[in-house]
N, C-alpha and C positions, 0 to 999 in steps of 0.2 A: 504493499499499500504505500503510497507517494505521500510526502509530507502534506500537500494541500488535501488529497483525501482525508488522511489523519486529522488534520484540524477541521474539514467540513463535517465528519461524522461526529467529532467529539463536541462540537458545539451544538450539532443536531440533537446529540443525545442528551444535552443537558437542559435542550428546551424541549424534547419530547418527554422527558421524565419530570418535567416541572421544576427543575432546579432553578431555571431561568424561567420566570412567567412573563405573560404578555405585559409589555410597556416597562419592562426591567432592564435597567443598563447592563450591558455585559460587562464582565470584569476587566481591569486594565490591561493592555497587550502584555506586558511583561509577566503577570499572572497567567495568562492564557498559554503564553509560550512555554512555561516552566510544567504546567499542568497536562498539556497535551504533546509534550516535546517535539516542539516545532519552532523555526525561527520566525521573525515577524512577517517575512514575504510570504511563505505559504499562508499563514494565519489571515492576513491581509486579504489575499486572494479567495479564501474561504468565505471571509466575511462578505465579499463583493458578490460571490456566487449565492448566498443565504439572500442578500439583498435584490437581488435579480427575482428570486422565488417569492420575494414579498415576506420573508420570515423575519426580517432586522430591518433597522431604519437606521442609518447613518445621520446624524445631526449634527450640523455644523457648529464647532464650538463648546459641544456639550458631550460627545460621545457617540456610542452605537446602542441601540435599543431594540428589544424583542419588538416586533409589532404588535397590533392587536392581537393577531392570529384570527382575524375572522374569517370563516370557511369561505365566503365569495373571494376574498382576496387570494388566499392561497390556491383555490381552484382556477381564478383567472390568470394565475402565473403557467397554467397550463400550455398556455398560447405559445409560450417559447418553444415547445415541442410539437402541438398540434399543427402550427401553422407551417411546418417542415414536412408534414406528412404528403407524399405525392397522392393523386387522385384515387388510386386503387386503394391506398391506406385509410383516405378518407371516408371512402364508401364503406369501408369494414365498421366504421363506427357508426355509421348512419342508421344501423338498428337502434344504438341507443338513443339518438337524436329523435327518432320516431316515436319510441317509449317515452321520453322525456316530454318532448312537444305534446303528445298526447294527453299526459298526466296535468302538464301545467294548464292546457286549455280547459279541461274539465274543473281544475281548481278555480281558473277565471270566472268559469261560468257560475260558479257556487258562490264566488265572492264579489262579482262585479258589482259596482254602484252606478247610478247615472253618470256621476262624473268621469268616473274610471273608464265607462263605456265610449265617452268622446275621444280618449286617446287611442281607442281602436278603431274606430269608425271614420276618424278624420283622415289618417293615412291611408285607409283601405279605398275611401272614395276618392282621394287624391291621386293614388295608384291607377283607379279604372280610367281616370282622364289623362293620364300621363304615357307619352310613347317615348321620351327619351330614356334610354336603358341606364345610363347613369344616376337619373332622379328617380327612376323606377326601383334601383336597387337600394337605394336610401330611404325610400318610403317603405319598401319591403321589410328592411331593418327596424324601422319605428314600429311598424305593426306588430311584428312578432316580439319585439321587445316590451311593447305595452303589455301583451299577454302575459308574457312571462312575470312583469312586474306585479300585474293583479294577482297573479297566481299566489304570490305572499311568500317565496321561498328562496331568499337571495342567492343561497348555495347553487340551486338548481338554475337559477337566472344567469349566472355566471359562468355556469358549465354549458348551459345552452349558447351563449355571447361567445364563448371560445369556437364551439362547432361551426355557429353561422359565419363567424369571421373568417374562417378556413375556406368555407363555401362560397363565399362572395368574390374569392380570388378567380372564380370560374363564373364568367358572365354568360349566363343562359339567355339572358334576353337579346345578346348579338347573334346567336345562332342562326342559320338559315331558317329554321323552323320557329323564330322568335314569335310571329303574330300567334300561332297555335299556342306556344307555351304561355303566351300572354294572357290570352282569352281564357286557357285554363285554369292559370294561376288566379287571376281575378274571380272566376266562378269559386274557387276553391277558399279563397280569402273571404269571399262574401259568406260562404256556408259556415265557415268558422265564426265569423263576426255574428252573423244571425243566431247562431246556437248560443253564443256567450249572452248575445241581448236577451235571449229567451230564457236563461238560466236553466240550461239545459245540459248537463254536464258529459252525458253519454253521447249525444248527436256533436259536441263539441270535441270531445275525444276522438271520435270516428273521424270527423272532417279533418282535424289537423293529423292523424296517421295518414290519411289519404293523401294530403297534400305533401307531406313530406315524402311518402313513397313514389309519387309521381315526380318530386323534383329528383330523387334517387334515380329514377328510371332515364332522366332526360341527363343526368350527370354520367351514367353508364355510356352515353352516344359518344362522349369525349375521350374514352379510353382507346387506346390502341388497340387494334384487332386482336393481337395475342393475350393482351391483358383482359380483354372483354372476354375472350374464350376461356380464362382461368389459367392461360400459361400453355396450353396446349395446342394452340393454332387452330386454322381453320376446319381440321378434321376432327375436333372434339364434337362428340353427341349431346 
């Protein structure tokens, strides 16, 4: 194990076991170096790695502190790795997204208020009138984020945002079939919004799962032939 790994896992263990709690200042460098058996360079690199993961927060002039360790923040750091997934890898996690979007839509239908419903209806209606792919993508993000927010679980909201952010790298609305995709997407968004407005969790869950499944189908068309055939080429059955 390298010195950086030793420092990283040592600090991680202190936090995981509760020795260092949320918003506590980590010990001075000299103390940590002695305890972990590393020099300042590897220790500082380990701190930078934990900061990227939103586990610690360097504060200028004050030191480095453990973050609040909120689930949504920690989960949000998954974007560092999920954003590296190629399309084939992204499609593997789409089953997770389909389940979560369905669940959050059902939760939104159970918890929606007149005020929060507007945050869903406004981007949906704007999407239906919009033809610019970039603006449509932005509105699509607002629509799904609003539903997740109403669902009331910040951790799941953060995880869905990670998945959707990677999906947005693939602009379906610029494909040759964009008119068909746009038409189907608008209909599916309205079905989700209507079910939420009707406070019908079952219908909302079904509509959301259908929408994600259709998005997954269109993403499959972007795969190279060999990948789309599961790596077996055109002769696979």
